[in-house]
C-alpha positions in Angstrom: -7.5 -44.9 -2.4 -9.9 -46.6 0.2 -12.9 -49.1 -1.6 -16.6 -47.4 -1.5 -17.4 -50.1 1.3 -14.2 -49.1 3.4 -15.2 -44.8 3.0 -18.9 -45.2 3.9 -18.0 -47.5 6.1 -16.4 -45.5 7.7 -18.4 -42.0 7.7 -21.4 -44.1 9.3 -19.6 -44.6 12.0 -18.4 -41.2 12.2 -22.1 -39.9 11.8 -23.1 -42.7 14.8 -20.2 -41.5 17.2 -21.8 -38.0 16.3 -25.1 -39.0 17.3 -24.4 -41.1 20.6 -22.4 -37.6 21.4 -25.5 -35.1 20.7 -27.1 -37.6 22.7 -25.2 -37.5 25.5 -25.4 -33.7 25.6 -28.2 -33.9 25.6 -28.8 -35.9 28.6 -26.1 -33.9 30.9 -28.6 -30.2 29.5 -31.4 -31.8 29.7 -31.3 -33.3 32.5 -32.2 -31.0 35.9 -29.9 -32.7 38.3 -26.8 -33.4 36.7 -26.8 -30.2 34.2 -24.6 -28.1 36.1 -25.3 -23.9 36.6 -23.0 -22.1 34.2 -20.0 -23.4 32.2 -20.0 -27.3 30.9 -16.2 -27.6 32.2 -15.7 -31.5 30.8 -17.3 -30.3 27.8 -15.1 -27.8 28.0 -12.4 -30.4 29.2 -13.6 -32.1 26.0 -13.6 -29.8 23.4 -9.7 -28.9 24.8 -8.4 -32.3 24.3 -9.9 -32.3 21.2 -8.1 -29.2 20.0 -5.3 -30.8 21.4 -5.3 -33.9 19.4 -6.3 -32.1 16.3 -3.6 -30.0 16.2 -1.2 -32.5 17.3 -2.5 -34.2 14.0 -1.9 -31.6 12.3 2.1 -31.3 13.1 2.0 -34.9 12.4 0.4 -34.6 9.4 2.5 -31.5 8.4 5.5 -33.6 9.1 4.6 -36.4 7.4 3.9 -34.0 4.6 7.4 -32.2 5.1 8.7 -36.2 4.4 7.0 -36.7 1.4 8.3 -33.6 -0.3 11.9 -34.1 0.7 11.3 -38.4 0.3 9.4 -36.7 -3.6 12.7 -34.4 -4.0 15.1 -37.4 -3.6 12.8 -39.3 -5.9 12.9 -36.3 -8.9 17.0 -36.3 -8.1 17.4 -40.0 -9.0 14.0 -39.9 -11.6 17.0 -37.8 -13.3 19.5 -39.0 -12.9 17.8 -41.7 -14.5 15.5 -40.1 -17.3 19.3 -38.4 -18.1 21.2 -41.8 -18.4 17.9 -42.9 -20.4 18.2 -40.8 -23.2 21.8 -41.1 -23.6 21.3 -45.0 -23.6 18.4 -44.2 -26.4 20.6 -42.0 -28.4 23.1 -45.0 -29.1 20.5 -46.7 -29.8 19.5 -44.0 -31.8 23.3 -44.7 -33.4 23.2 -48.4 -33.5 19.7 -48.4 -35.4 21.1 -45.8 -38.0 24.7 -47.3 -38.4 22.7 -51.0 -38.5 19.7 -50.2 -40.7 20.0 -46.8 -43.0 22.8 -46.9 -44.4 23.3 -45.5 -48.2 23.5 -48.7 -49.1 20.1 -49.8 -47.8 18.3 -47.0 -49.6 15.8 -48.9 -52.2 16.5 -45.5 -55.2 20.6 -46.2 -54.3 21.0 -48.1 -57.4 19.2 -44.9 -59.3 22.8 -42.5 -57.9 25.1 -44.8 -57.1 28.3 -43.6 -58.4 30.1 -47.3 -59.2 26.7 -48.2 -61.1 28.4 -48.7 -64.1 31.8 -50.1 -62.5 29.1 -53.2 -60.9 27.2 -53.5 -63.4 27.3 -56.5 -65.1 28.4 -58.1 -68.3 25.8 -57.7 -71.3 26.1 -61.9 -71.7 26.2 -64.3 -68.5 25.8 -68.1 -70.5 23.6 -68.8 -71.7 20.5 -68.9 -68.8 21.2 -64.9 -68.5 17.6 -63.4 -68.0 18.3 -59.9 -69.5 18.8 -61.7 -72.9 15.3 -60.9 -73.9 13.9 -62.0 -78.0 15.8 -58.6 -79.3 19.0 -59.6 -78.3 18.6 -62.9 -80.9 20.7 -65.2 -77.8 17.7 -66.4 -75.8 14.2 -67.3 -77.6 10.8 -67.6 -75.8 10.5 -71.1 -73.9 14.1 -71.3 -72.3 13.2 -69.4 -69.1 15.4 -72.2 -66.9 15.9 -69.9 -64.0 12.3 -68.8 -63.5 12.0 -70.7 -59.6 15.4 -69.2 -58.2 13.7 -65.8 -59.2 10.6 -66.4 -57.7 11.7 -67.9 -54.9 14.7 -64.5 -54.6 11.2 -62.4 -55.0 9.9 -63.7 -52.1 13.2 -64.1 -49.3 13.2 -60.8 -50.8 9.5 -59.7 -49.9 9.9 -61.8 -46.3 13.1 -59.7 -46.0 11.2 -56.1 -46.7 8.1 -56.7 -44.2 10.2 -58.6 -40.7 12.8 -55.5 -42.0 9.2 -53.3 -41.4 7.1 -55.4 -38.5 11.3 -54.6 -37.0 10.6 -50.5 -37.8 7.0 -50.3 -36.9 8.3 -52.1 -34.2 11.0 -50.1 -32.6 9.2 -46.5 -33.5 6.7 -47.2 -31.0 9.0 -48.1 -28.9 10.6 -44.7 -29.0 7.0 -43.2 -29.2 6.2 -44.8 -26.2 10.0 -43.9 -24.3 9.2 -40.3 -26.0 6.1 -40.2 -23.9 6.5 -41.4 -20.4 9.8 -38.7 -20.5 7.3 -36.1 -21.3 5.0 -36.9 -18.2 7.5 -37.0 -15.9 9.4 -33.9 -17.3 5.6 -32.0 -16.9 5.4 -33.7 -13.4 9.2 -32.6 -12.7 7.3 -28.9 -13.6 4.3 -28.6 -11.9 6.6 -29.7 -8.6 9.2 -27.2 -10.2 6.4 -24.0 -9.8 4.6 -25.3 -6.5 8.2 -25.5 -4.7 7.9 -21.1 -6.6 4.9 -20.7 -6.1 5.9 -21.4 -2.0 8.8 -19.5 -2.4 7.5 -16.6 -3.8 4.7 -16.7 -0.8 7.5 -17.1 2.6 9.1 -14.1 0.3 5.7 -12.3 0.0 5.4 -12.5 4.2 8.9 -11.5 4.7 8.3 -8.4 2.4 4.8 -7.8 4.4 7.0 -7.9 8.2 9.4 -6.0 6.4 7.6 -3.3 5.4 5.3 -3.5 8.8 9.0 -2.6 10.2 9.7 -0.1 8.0 6.6 1.7 9.2 6.3 1.6 12.1 10.4 3.0 12.2 9.1 5.6 10.3 6.0 6.5 12.3 8.7 6.2 15.4 10.8 8.4 13.5 8.1 10.8 13.0 7.1 10.9 16.6 10.4 11.9 17.5 10.8 14.8 15.2 7.2 16.3 16.0 9.0 16.3 19.5 11.8 17.5 19.2 10.2 20.2 17.0 7.6 20.5 20.1 10.7 21.2 21.8 13.0 24.2 19.8 9.0 25.4 18.8 9.0 25.4 23.3 12.3 27.0 23.9 11.6 29.1 21.8 8.6 31.1 22.3 10.5 31.1 26.2 13.6 32.8 24.2 11.5 35.6 22.3 9.2 35.4 25.3 12.9 36.2 27.6 13.5 38.9 24.5 11.3 40.5 24.9 10.6 41.0 28.7 14.1 41.8 28.6 14.3 44.5 25.7 13.8 47.8 26.1 10.5 48.5 24.3 8.7 47.0 26.7 10.7 47.7 30.0 9.9 51.5 28.4 13.6 52.7 28.5 13.8 56.2 28.2 17.7 56.6 26.9 16.1 54.8 23.6 13.9 58.6 22.5 17.6 60.6 22.4 19.3 60.2 18.9 22.6 58.6 19.4 23.9 61.6 16.6 22.3 64.5 18.7 21.8 64.4 22.3 18.8 67.4 22.3 16.8 65.5 19.1 14.5 63.5 20.1 14.0 59.9 17.7 9.6 60.6 16.9 9.2 56.9 16.4 11.1 55.8 20.1 9.7 58.5 22.1 8.2 57.3 25.6 7.0 60.5 27.7 9.7 63.8 28.9 12.2 63.2 31.2 11.7 64.7 35.4 13.5 67.9 35.5 12.1 67.9 32.0 8.5 68.0 33.3 9.4 70.3 35.9 11.6 72.6 33.9 7.3 73.0 32.0 5.5 73.4 34.9 8.0 75.8 36.5 7.4 77.6 32.7 3.4 77.0 33.1 3.7 79.1 36.3 6.1 82.0 35.0 3.6 82.3 31.6 0.5 82.3 34.3 2.3 84.8 36.7 2.7 87.2 33.2 -0.6 86.7 32.0 -1.9 87.4 35.4 -0.1 90.6 35.4 -0.7 91.6 31.9 -4.9 90.7 31.8 -5.7 89.8 35.9 -9.0 89.0 34.9 -9.0 86.9 32.2 -7.8 83.7 32.8 -7.4 80.7 29.3 -8.0 77.2 30.0 -5.5 75.1 28.8 -6.5 71.9 27.3 -4.2 68.8 26.7 -4.2 68.2 23.7 -2.4 71.7 23.7 0.5 70.3 26.8 0.9 68.0 25.1 2.0 69.5 21.8 3.4 72.6 23.8 5.4 69.6 25.4 6.9 68.0 22.8 7.9 71.6 21.1 9.9 71.9 24.6 11.5 69.0 23.7 12.7 69.6 19.9 14.0 73.1 20.3 16.2 72.4 23.5 17.3 72.5 26.6 16.7 76.7 26.6 12.8 78.0 26.5 12.0 80.7 25.3 8.6 83.3 26.8 5.8 84.2 25.9 4.4 87.9 24.6 -0.2 88.5 24.6 -0.2 87.8 21.3 1.3 84.0 20.7 -0.4 83.1 23.2 -3.2 84.5 21.8 -2.2 83.0 18.2 -2.1 79.8 19.6 -5.3 78.9 21.6 -7.0 80.0 18.0 -4.4 77.3 16.0 -5.6 75.0 19.5 -9.3 75.1 19.1 -9.1 75.0 15.3 -6.7 71.4 15.4 -9.3 70.4 18.3 -12.3 70.8 15.9 -10.6 69.0 12.9 -10.4 66.1 15.7 -14.0 66.4 17.3 -14.5 65.9 13.1 -12.2 62.9 12.4 -13.5 61.0 15.2 -17.5 61.5 13.6 -16.8 60.3 10.8 -14.1 57.4 12.0 -17.4 56.3 14.8 -20.4 56.6 11.8 -18.2 54.1 9.8 -17.1 52.1 12.7 -21.2 52.1 13.2 -21.8 50.5 9.4 -19.4 48.5 9.2 -20.6 47.0 12.3 -23.8 46.9 11.2 -22.7 45.1 8.3 -20.7 42.3 9.9 -23.7 41.0 12.0 -25.7 40.9 9.8 -24.0 39.2 7.9 -23.2 36.7 10.5 -27.2 36.8 11.6 -27.2 35.9 7.6 -24.7 33.1 8.1 -26.4 32.1 11.2 -29.3 31.4 9.5 -28.4 29.6 6.6 -26.2 27.6 9.3 -29.7 27.2 11.0 -31.4 26.2 7.7 -28.7 23.5 7.1 -29.2 21.7 10.2 -32.7 21.1 10.4 -32.6 19.2 6.5 -30.1 17.7 7.3 -31.7 16.8 10.3 -35.1 15.9 8.8 -33.1 13.7 5.9 -31.8 11.1 9.0 -35.0 11.2 10.3 -36.2 9.9 7.2 -33.8 7.0 7.1 -33.5 6.4 10.1 -37.3 6.0 9.5 -36.2 4.1 6.4 -33.9 1.5 8.0 -36.7 1.0 10.9 -39.1 -0.6 9.0 -36.3 -1.9 6.6 -34.5 -4.3 9.7 -37.8 -4.4 11.7 -38.4 -7.9 12.7 -41.0 -9.9 14.1 -40.7 -12.3 16.9 -43.8 -15.4 16.1 -44.3 -18.8 17.6 -41.4 -20.1 15.4 -38.7 -18.1 18.0 -39.9 -20.2 21.0 -40.9 -23.6 19.8 -37.1 -23.4 19.1 -36.1 -23.9 22.5 -34.7 -27.0 24.2 -35.4 -28.8 21.1 -31.4 -29.7 20.6 -28.0 -29.6 23.4 -26.6 -26.0 20.6 
């Protein structure tokens, strides 16, 4: 860390440099002789150089950070080795301490739990100066305590040894706590660095996953476009094939041979009927000519007009009866006329009913179209009114007024 005075001096130097650059820029811009119309090339070059210098500094900083990261990693490895070594040393010292100062015989209640207490116990009397002999023993009386001085010295020595032992134990316990705290802090720093590395790894993995996902989506889109192109090509080929099939088929080409039944050449297939063969048509015309001649012979002043529908039915009847065409008498012709007239009237009635139904349906459809057009026009009108009101509200909300403060800001700065 830098001292406060150095930081203030650096900040003042930066402010002074920026102020000086601003004054120089004002001189260049506000001076009519030195001002250039268009782009300030010198300033742009200075900005480009400054940007390159800034990029170079960033690269140097990144390299420095990388070197620091490597050094920190090596330092962490060394610290880990030192920690393991120190832990082993602390464990060894703890074992030594326990072996030296925490033995079973050193406990203050060992005399109560000593299995050899009776074996090691002193006899009931050891000389006349035995301090255990009380008045009831009738072996020692008051005033005969000759070892009081030695006993006090021993007690004082025991007290001093006990105090020294407590001080040593307290010091070692304090050292052990300090070492434990130091190891904990080292471990926390190690965990923090490891978490940072994991975050960087996760970020790199996310970027790689994003790139792979984008590439996969592009590949899927390309496959979809290719599949769509293939589908359109196949549909085009199918359409061409279908068109060729219908153009070359017998249905549109009016193949006359398809109307003759395969099992009976004298029978016509109704759904495939395309018309009369040329020889059949000629035979019908010949038969009509003969019938007209017979009618003229039987009743010369009476001529019967034959409708087109009767001619079609008559021709179909001839085709269904085969190639041998029978002759008709006057009664047969009269019955054919009556049936034809009845069929014509029924056909006209049906046509009129169909025409009335179609007219009603057309009127109903026209009415529905008018209603839909009116509803759509009303909806468009409502939408136009809403859009107009919204535009007016927006213009009123964001309307800006230009006053003197807007014009007074020009010429006061180089920015």
